C-alpha positions in Angstrom: 59.9 128.3 77.6 62.4 126.1 78.9 63.0 122.6 78.3 64.2 119.7 80.4 66.9 117.9 79.6 69.0 115.0 80.9 73.1 115.5 80.7 74.9 112.2 80.5 78.4 114.0 80.8 79.9 116.7 82.6 81.5 120.2 81.3 81.1 123.1 79.2 78.1 123.3 76.8 77.4 126.0 74.3 73.6 126.9 74.2 72.9 127.2 70.6 69.6 129.2 68.5 68.5 128.7 65.3 66.3 131.3 63.3 66.0 128.9 60.1 64.7 125.7 60.8 67.6 124.2 62.0 69.9 125.5 59.2 72.5 127.4 60.9 72.8 128.0 64.6 74.5 130.7 66.7 75.4 130.5 70.3 73.3 132.6 72.8 74.5 134.2 76.3 73.1 133.5 79.5 71.5 136.7 81.5 74.5 136.8 83.2 76.5 137.4 79.8 78.0 134.0 79.9 78.6 131.9 76.8 79.2 128.4 78.4 77.0 126.4 80.4 78.6 124.7 83.1 77.1 121.2 83.9 78.9 119.9 87.4 79.6 116.6 88.1 77.5 114.8 90.8 78.9 112.7 93.4 80.6 109.9 92.4 80.9 110.8 88.6 84.1 111.2 86.7 85.5 112.6 83.7 86.8 109.4 82.0 86.4 105.3 82.3 89.5 103.8 83.8 90.7 101.0 86.1 92.0 101.9 88.9 96.1 101.6 89.3 98.2 100.8 92.3 95.5 98.7 94.2 96.6 96.7 96.7 94.7 92.9 97.2 95.3 89.8 99.9 94.9 86.3 99.5 95.6 83.0 101.2 97.0 79.9 99.8 94.9 77.1 99.7 92.1 79.2 99.5 90.1 81.0 96.5 91.1 84.3 96.0 88.6 87.2 95.4 90.2 90.1 93.4 87.7 93.1 93.6 89.4 96.0 91.4 88.2 99.8 91.7 87.4 102.2 88.8 85.4 104.6 87.6 82.6 104.8 84.6 83.9 100.8 83.6 81.7 99.5 80.9 79.8 96.4 81.6 79.6 94.8 78.6 83.0 94.6 77.7 85.4 93.3 80.2 88.6 91.9 79.6 91.0 89.7 81.7 93.7 89.9 84.6 97.0 87.7 84.8 99.7 87.7 87.4 103.3 88.2 87.1 104.9 85.5 90.2 106.9 86.9 93.1 110.0 85.6 91.5 110.4 88.6 89.3 110.0 91.0 92.7 113.1 91.7 94.5 112.3 91.9 98.2 115.5 93.3 99.2 115.1 96.7 96.8 111.1 96.3 97.1 110.9 96.7 93.5 110.2 94.7 90.5 112.5 93.3 87.9 110.0 92.8 85.2 106.6 93.4 85.3 103.0 93.4 83.4 103.5 93.3 79.4 106.9 91.7 79.3 107.0 88.9 76.7 110.0 87.1 78.5 107.6 86.9 81.6 104.9 84.4 82.1 101.7 85.5 82.8 99.7 83.5 84.7 96.1 82.2 86.1 94.0 84.6 83.4 90.9 85.1 84.6 87.7 86.7 83.3 85.5 88.7 85.8 82.7 86.5 87.5 80.8 90.0 88.1 81.4 93.9 86.6 79.8 96.8 87.5 80.5 100.4 86.5 83.0 101.1 89.5 84.5 97.2 89.9 84.9 94.1 88.1 85.2 91.3 90.8 88.0 88.2 89.8 88.7 84.7 91.2 91.8 83.1 91.7 92.9 79.5 93.1 95.1 80.0 95.9 95.9 76.5 95.8 98.2 77.3 92.7 99.7 80.3 94.3 103.0 80.4 96.6 103.7 83.2 99.3 104.7 86.2 97.7 104.2 89.1 96.1 102.2 89.1 92.6 101.9 92.1 90.0 98.1 91.7 89.1 98.1 92.7 84.9 95.1 93.7 82.7 94.0 93.0 79.4 91.4 95.2 78.0 89.1 93.3 75.6 88.3 95.5 73.3 92.1 96.5 72.3 93.6 93.2 72.0 91.5 91.5 69.2 93.3 88.4 67.7 93.0 86.7 64.6 92.0 83.2 66.8 88.5 82.6 66.5 86.3 83.2 69.3 83.6 86.3 70.3 84.8 90.0 71.7 83.0 92.9 71.9 84.3 96.5 70.7 82.6 99.5 72.6 81.9 102.3 70.6 81.5 105.2 73.2 78.7 108.1 73.1 77.1 106.7 69.7 73.7 105.4 68.4 73.0 103.2 65.6 71.0 104.3 63.3 70.3 101.9 60.2 69.1 104.3 58.1 72.0 106.8 58.9 74.8 103.7 58.3 73.7 100.4 56.6 70.1 99.3 55.7 71.2 95.9 56.0 72.0 95.9 59.3 69.0 96.4 61.5 67.1 96.7 65.1 65.9 93.3 66.1 62.2 93.1 65.7 59.6 92.0 68.4 59.1 88.6 66.8 62.9 87.9 66.6 62.8 88.7 70.5 60.3 86.5 71.2 61.9 83.9 69.3 65.0 83.5 71.7 62.8 83.8 74.7 63.2 87.4 75.3 59.8 88.7 75.0 59.3 89.1 78.5 62.2 91.5 79.1 60.8 93.8 76.5 59.8 97.4 78.1 56.4 97.6 76.6 55.4 93.8 78.0 57.0 93.7 81.3 56.6 97.3 82.4 52.9 98.3 82.2 52.2 95.1 83.5 54.3 95.6 86.7 57.0 93.3 87.9 58.9 92.4 90.9 62.5 90.8 91.5 66.0 91.0 90.8 65.3 90.9 86.7 62.9 94.0 87.1 64.4 97.1 85.7 61.2 99.5 85.3 62.3 102.4 87.1 63.4 104.4 83.9 59.8 103.0 82.1 57.4 106.2 81.4 54.4 105.3 80.4 53.3 108.2 79.1 56.0 108.4 77.0 57.2 104.5 76.4 60.2 103.7 74.0 59.3 103.3 70.2 60.3 100.2 68.8 61.5 96.4 70.6 63.2 97.6 73.6 64.4 95.6 76.5 64.6 96.4 80.1 68.5 95.1 80.7 71.4 96.8 81.6 74.6 96.8 79.4 75.9 93.9 80.7 72.8 91.5 80.3 72.4 93.4 77.3 75.5 91.3 75.7 74.1 88.2 77.1 70.7 88.8 75.3 72.8 89.1 72.2 74.7 86.1 72.5 71.0 84.3 73.0 70.2 85.8 69.5 71.3 84.3 66.3 72.6 86.7 63.7 73.1 89.4 66.3 75.7 91.7 65.9 76.0 94.5 68.1 74.0 96.0 70.3 72.9 99.8 71.6 72.4 100.5 75.5 71.7 103.7 77.9 74.9 104.3 80.1 72.8 104.5 83.5 69.5 103.4 82.4 67.8 99.7 81.5 67.7 100.1 77.8 69.1 97.7 75.1 68.4 97.1 71.6 69.6 94.7 70.0 71.5 94.9 65.8 71.1 92.0 63.6 71.9 91.5 60.1 75.3 92.8 58.5 78.1 93.5 60.6 78.6 96.9 62.1 81.3 98.4 60.1 84.8 99.0 61.7 86.6 102.0 62.3 86.3 105.1 64.7 83.3 105.9 66.5 83.1 109.0 64.8 81.3 106.8 61.8 78.7 106.3 64.0 75.9 109.0 64.9 77.2 110.8 68.3 75.0 110.2 71.3 75.8 111.6 74.8 74.1 109.0 76.8 74.1 105.9 74.6 77.0 103.6 73.7 77.1 101.3 70.6 78.9 97.6 70.9 79.9 95.7 67.8 80.6 92.0 68.5 83.9 90.8 66.5 84.0 87.1 66.0 87.4 86.7 67.4 88.7 86.4 70.7 91.2 88.7 72.8 93.6 88.8 75.4 95.8 86.1 73.9 99.2 87.4 74.1 101.6 88.6 77.0 102.0 91.9 75.5 98.2 92.2 76.0 98.4 92.3 79.7 100.7 95.8 79.6 98.4 97.5 82.4 99.1 97.0 85.9 96.3 97.3 88.5 98.8 96.8 91.3 99.9 93.8 93.6 98.0 90.9 95.2 100.2 89.9 98.3 99.8 86.2 98.8 100.2 84.8 102.3 99.6 81.0 104.2 99.1 82.0 107.9 96.8 84.5 109.2 93.2 83.7 109.2 91.5 86.4 106.6 88.8 88.6 106.7 87.9 88.7 110.2 85.5 91.8 112.0 86.5 92.9 115.4 83.7 95.0 117.3 85.6 97.3 120.2 84.1 99.7 122.4 85.6 103.2 122.6 87.4 104.9 125.3 88.4 101.0 126.8 91.6 99.0 126.7 90.9 95.8 124.7 92.2 93.6 122.2 92.5 92.4 118.5 93.3 88.5 117.9 94.9 87.0 115.0 94.4 83.5 114.2 96.4 81.6 111.9 99.0 79.0 111.9 103.0 79.1 112.2 102.1 83.1 113.6 105.2 84.0 115.1 105.1 86.9 118.1 108.8 87.7 117.5 108.5 89.0 113.8 105.0 89.5 112.9 103.1 93.0 113.8 100.1 94.4 112.8 99.0 97.9 112.3 95.7 99.8 112.5 94.9 102.3 109.6 92.0 104.2 108.1 89.2 102.1 106.9 89.0 103.6 103.3 93.1 103.5 103.6 95.4 100.9 101.8 97.6 98.3 103.8 101.4 98.7 102.1 100.8 102.1 101.6 99.1 104.2 104.0 100.9 105.0 108.0 98.8 104.0 111.0 95.5 106.0 112.5 95.7 108.8 114.7 92.7 107.7 116.6 94.4 104.8 118.2 95.6 105.5 121.5 97.5 102.8 124.0 98.6 103.5 127.4 102.0 102.2 127.0 102.9 105.1 124.1 105.5 107.2 125.1 104.0 110.6 124.2 100.2 111.7 123.3 101.3 112.6 119.7 98.3 113.4 117.8 99.4 112.0 114.4 96.4 114.2 112.6 97.8 117.9 114.0 101.1 119.7 113.5 102.4 117.9 116.4 103.4 114.9 114.4 105.6 117.0 112.5 107.2 118.6 116.0 108.5 116.2 117.7 111.4 116.9 119.5 114.7 115.9 121.2 112.9 117.4 124.8 109.8 114.9 123.9 112.2 111.6 123.6 114.0 112.7 127.0 110.5 112.9 128.6 109.4 109.9 127.7 112.9 108.2 128.9 112.4 109.8 132.0 109.2 108.4 132.7 109.8 104.9 131.4 113.3 104.4 131.7 116.3 104.1 129.1 115.0 100.3 129.3 112.0 100.2 130.9 109.7 97.4 131.0 106.0 97.1 132.1 104.2 94.4 133.9 103.6 91.9 131.3 105.1 94.0 128.7 109.1 93.6 127.5 111.6 96.3 126.8 110.1 99.7 125.3 111.8 101.2 122.1 112.8 104.9 122.2 111.4 107.8 120.0 115.2 108.0 118.0 115.0 104.7 116.5 115.1 105.5 113.0 114.2 103.3 109.9 116.8 102.1 107.6 116.9 103.7 104.0 114.5 106.3 105.3 114.9 109.9 106.3 115.2 111.0 110.0 112.1 113.1 110.0 110.2 113.8 113.0 107.0 112.7 110.7 108.8 109.5 109.8 109.4 108.8 113.9 105.8 109.8 115.0 104.4 107.4 112.3 106.5 104.1 113.3 107.4 104.7 116.7 104.3 106.1 118.6 103.1 102.5 119.2 105.6 100.9 121.3 106.1 97.0 121.2 105.2 94.2 123.9 107.9 92.0 125.1 108.8 88.6 125.2 105.8 87.1 126.4 107.5 86.4 129.5 105.4 86.7 133.0 107.5 89.6 134.0 104.8 90.0 137.4 105.4 86.3 138.3 109.6 86.8 137.7 108.9 89.7 140.5 107.1 88.2 142.7 103.9 89.8 142.4 100.4 88.4 142.5 99.0 87.7 138.6 95.8 86.7 138.5 95.2 85.6 134.3 92.2 86.4 132.6 89.2 84.1 132.1 89.6 82.3 129.0 86.1 82.9 128.0 83.6 80.6 125.6 84.9 80.3 121.9 82.4 77.7 120.4 78.8 77.0 120.5 77.0 73.7 119.8 73.5 74.6 118.0 70.4 72.0 118.6 68.2 73.2 116.1 64.4 73.1 116.2 64.8 73.1 120.7 65.0 75.4 123.2 65.3 74.8 127.2 62.6 74.9 129.1 62.6 76.8 132.4 65.9 77.9 134.2 65.4 81.4 131.9 67.7 84.3 133.4 65.6 87.2 135.0 66.9 90.1 133.4 63.9 92.9 134.1 64.6 95.8 135.7 62.0 94.5 138.9 63.8 91.0 138.7 67.3 91.0 137.6 68.3 91.5 141.5 67.3 88.2 141.9 70.8 86.9 140.3 74.1 86.5 142.2 75.5 89.9 142.4 78.5 89.1 139.7 75.7 88.2 137.8 73.8 91.0 138.4 75.8 93.6 137.6 76.9 92.4 134.1 73.1 91.7 133.4 72.1 95.5 134.4 75.0 96.9 131.9 74.2 94.6 128.8 70.9 93.0 129.0 67.9 94.8 131.3 68.4 97.7 128.3 67.4 95.2 125.5 64.7 93.3 127.5 61.7 93.2 125.3 59.3 94.7 127.8 61.5 97.6 128.7 62.4 98.4 125.4 59.8 98.3 122.8 56.6 98.7 125.3 56.3 102.1 124.6 58.2 102.8 121.5 58.6 100.0 119.1 60.7 101.9 116.3 63.9 100.4 117.0 64.4 97.5 114.4 65.3 95.4 117.7 61.5 95.5 118.5 60.8 93.0 115.7 61.1 90.6 118.5 58.5 92.2 120.7 55.4 90.4 121.2 52.8 92.6 122.6 50.2 90.5 125.1 52.8 88.3 125.5 55.8 90.2 126.8 54.6 90.9 130.2 57.0 93.7 132.4 59.0 91.2 134.3 59.1 88.8 130.9 62.7 87.3 130.3 62.5 87.9 126.8 65.3 89.6 125.2 65.1 91.8 121.8 68.7 91.3 120.4 69.7 88.9 117.2 71.6 85.5 117.8 74.9 86.7 117.8 74.4 89.4 120.3 72.4 86.9 122.5 75.9 84.5 122.1 78.0 87.5 123.3 76.1 88.6 126.2 75.7 84.8 127.0 79.6 84.5 127.0 80.1 87.5 129.2 77.4 86.3 131.4 79.0 84.0 134.6 77.3 80.8 134.9 74.8 81.1 131.5 74.2 77.7 130.1 72.9 78.3 127.0 70.7 80.2 124.8 67.5 79.9 123.3 67.4 82.5 119.9 64.4 82.6 117.5 65.2 81.3 113.9 63.8 84.4 112.4 63.2 87.2 115.1 65.6 89.6 117.1 64.1 87.6 120.6 66.3 85.1 122.9 66.4 84.3 126.4 69.6 83.3 128.5 69.3 80.0 130.5 70.7 80.2 133.8 73.6 77.3 135.3 72.3 73.6 135.0 69.1 74.8 134.1 69.4 72.6 130.7 70.6 68.9 131.7 71.6 66.4 128.8 68.5 65.5 127.0 66.2 68.2 128.6 65.5 70.0 125.8 62.1 70.3 123.8 60.8 70.4 120.7 59.9 74.0 119.2 60.6 75.0 115.4 60.7 78.6 115.9 63.8 78.3 117.9 67.2 76.7 118.1 69.4 76.1 121.3 72.7 77.6 121.1 75.1 76.1 124.1 78.6 76.7 125.2 81.6 74.7 124.5 83.9 75.3 127.3 87.2 75.0 126.3 90.1 72.7 127.6 92.4 74.5 129.8 95.4 74.9 127.9 99.0 76.5 127.9 99.0 79.4 125.3 102.7 80.9 126.1 106.1 80.3 127.1 105.1 80.4 131.1 103.4 77.3 132.8 101.2 77.8 135.6 98.8 74.8 135.6 98.5 74.4 132.2 95.8 77.3 132.3 95.5 79.8 129.1 96.8 82.7 130.4 96.0 85.2 127.8 99.6 84.7 125.9 99.9 84.5 122.3 101.3 81.7 120.4 101.9 80.0 117.1 97.8 79.5 116.8 97.0 82.9 118.2 98.4 87.0 118.7 96.8 88.9 121.1 97.3 92.7 120.6 95.5 94.1 123.9 95.4 97.3 125.7 94.2 98.9 122.4 92.0 102.1 122.9 90.3 104.1 120.7 89.3 108.0 121.3 86.0 107.6 119.6 84.1 105.6 117.4 84.8 104.5 114.0 85.9 102.2 111.2 89.7 100.8 111.2 91.7 98.6 108.7 93.9 95.8 110.2 97.5 95.4 108.5 99.3 92.7 109.0 103.6 92.5 108.7 104.3 88.7 107.5 107.5 88.4 108.1 107.6 85.6 105.4 107.1 88.3 102.9 109.9 90.2 103.8 113.6 89.8 102.8 116.0 87.5 105.1 116.8 89.1 108.2 114.5 92.0 107.8 112.2 93.2 110.0 108.9 95.4 109.8 110.0 98.7 109.4 108.3 100.9 106.7 104.0 101.0 105.5 105.4 99.0 102.6 105.8 96.0 105.2 102.3 96.0 106.2 100.9 94.8 103.5 98.2 91.8 104.4 95.1 93.0 104.8 93.5 91.0 108.0 89.8 92.8 108.3 88.2 95.5 109.8 87.8 96.7 113.4 84.5 98.6 113.9 84.9 100.5 117.0 81.1 101.1 118.4 80.1 98.4 120.7 77.9 95.4 120.8 75.2 98.0 119.2 77.4 97.9 115.8 76.1 94.2 115.6 72.9 96.1 115.0 73.3 98.3 112.6 76.3 96.9 110.6 74.6 94.6 107.9 77.2 92.8 107.5 77.8 92.0 111.3 73.9 91.5 111.8 74.3 87.8 111.1 78.1 87.4 111.8 79.1 84.9 114.4 80.9 86.7 117.4 83.3 85.1 120.1 84.4 87.1 122.9 88.7 87.8 123.0 90.8 87.1 126.0 91.3 90.9 127.0 88.1 92.3 125.7 86.4 93.1 122.6 84.7 90.7 119.9 86.1 88.8 116.7 83.6 88.1 114.3 83.2 86.1 111.0 80.6 86.7 108.1 81.4 83.2 106.9 82.9 79.7 108.6 84.6 80.4 111.7 87.8 78.9 112.6 88.2 76.4 114.9 89.5 77.0 118.4 92.9 77.5 118.6 95.2 74.7 120.1 98.1 76.2 121.8 101.4 74.5 122.5 104.7 75.6 124.1 106.6 78.1 122.3 110.5 78.2 122.1 112.2 80.8 124.3 112.4 84.3 123.5 115.4 86.0 121.4 118.5 87.2 122.8 118.2 90.6 125.3 118.1 93.3 122.9 116.7 91.6 119.6 112.9 92.3 120.3 114.1 96.0 120.6 115.4 96.1 117.4 112.5 94.5 115.9 110.2 96.9 117.2 109.6 99.7 115.3 106.9 100.2 114.2 103.3 98.7 115.9 103.3 96.8 119.2 104.3 93.3 119.7 101.5 90.5 121.2 101.9 89.1 124.6 
């Protein structure tokens, strides 16, 4: 008869048989003659517990910095601390650390315990107000291996063991139900919590088997909560937890004997934790384990999301202070790659690229002089394109790097824009600047605009002006509630559909607030949005339909009105004080970006303040600042991505959306910028990605 068994560790196991009631065992082969049984890992399983090294983190001065470290099978009841080694020990010219983690002569600052711990990550918070611009080493101290003589509390993990008082010492025992109840933990006992049913974040009864309940007073808690429960119980000296289930038993009485974990009975699925009344992580040498680097910048805004459409030429806008379009650059990499380490992504296509080099194929390694000559023939030796500056050539080499075809393709396939000059105007050609677009909104809660709703149904959308109708047919009519949901209401958008209320000619749109605002921004003459407060449901309002003081109270809706920005200069050329879509010290606009297909990409920023003097952006290591993610899927991404569903998204001057899940930065206020560098300077600078215009 077969016996089902849960294995907590991967590897090879012998199957043994006893014919003398367990007095002796002998290995038995399988039907195929194999003496070992292989237990393969499941997805995400690892062979050892460890925090990853060579990680990269990004923060901004003056703000709270979150450092989330990755790892595998991390114990959550014993953690540790991080500390930082400052940028004064980093040689920017040599790109190397002169001193590092665990060095007794180096100050280790900003020590922090984890704010959150999981089996695959630990999250720490550092005050960025106390950090300057630069690179910091992130150093880790493991709690259980650095116990000091200073009074405090630490926890030591005895992996793959279970504590049995009858086997070890009778003076240490499992906490009784009475002791747990006295400590206020009775409601966490599995035999009390689970049979009667529970809900919410504190309910961990998924693994509770009513047919085979645990013996004795077991708490349905995971390891980190088990440690907290132990701290609340008088005379708690340790605890035993399951490695993957909410199973916790507290130990009280005499201290658990110190020594190797072999002193305790082996158990594949359980861990024993011993509480030690001494502090850990007290010395600089305790922080010897380097997790990677924290890059701190002061200028660009971090945590931005961009939503673009595959196959269209759109843009990425970078907001910040004191930005420099002559020196700062961006590079897009795969979403799971690392800024400062990995090369640019292959799926990015730009119309100004000299050759269509597919970086994800062998062609990346076969760039030839003939291809370079063809590019020069197409663009000219010092070609300029309308609104763009001089293009660099494929032969450009990176200082200190082998002149290989792979390096050429990686760092030169994206060419820079120019010096922000209006080349077309200088050439006497007519240039029509893009509309500045809507960048801000004011919200009047529990209100709506009576009347004046924009017609969006298939049969009435044509009553709008030709220009407005063209936009609405493409972007609004497909989301009209009746049109979308009257036949099938399986879409999440149809939560906003009201049967019996929404008729065929209804003006209601089944879209979330962020998508409604983006649609209003794209619709000429849109004067505001009536958006339901809890449902994906909204109405567009036509121009002039909501005069001042004309709103009515309605608790289920909020009225969002666009704030038309002041027309201002954002660039070097003055044309009536307009924002012509140029870059400036408050915003860098990287336009004419196109993606072959949908996907998610990471935006990496080269901050020239982090480089050596007179050094420009040359290698992947220079692009060490993680700005956020580009989601290439169009407006539909706003509905499907849980992170973006409640984000505030603003249209960009050259296409695409710029989104924020937290506080929205104020609209950029641009000031006239200095003339560009001398001729040829930008050519020498632009060897990686493109210059904003």
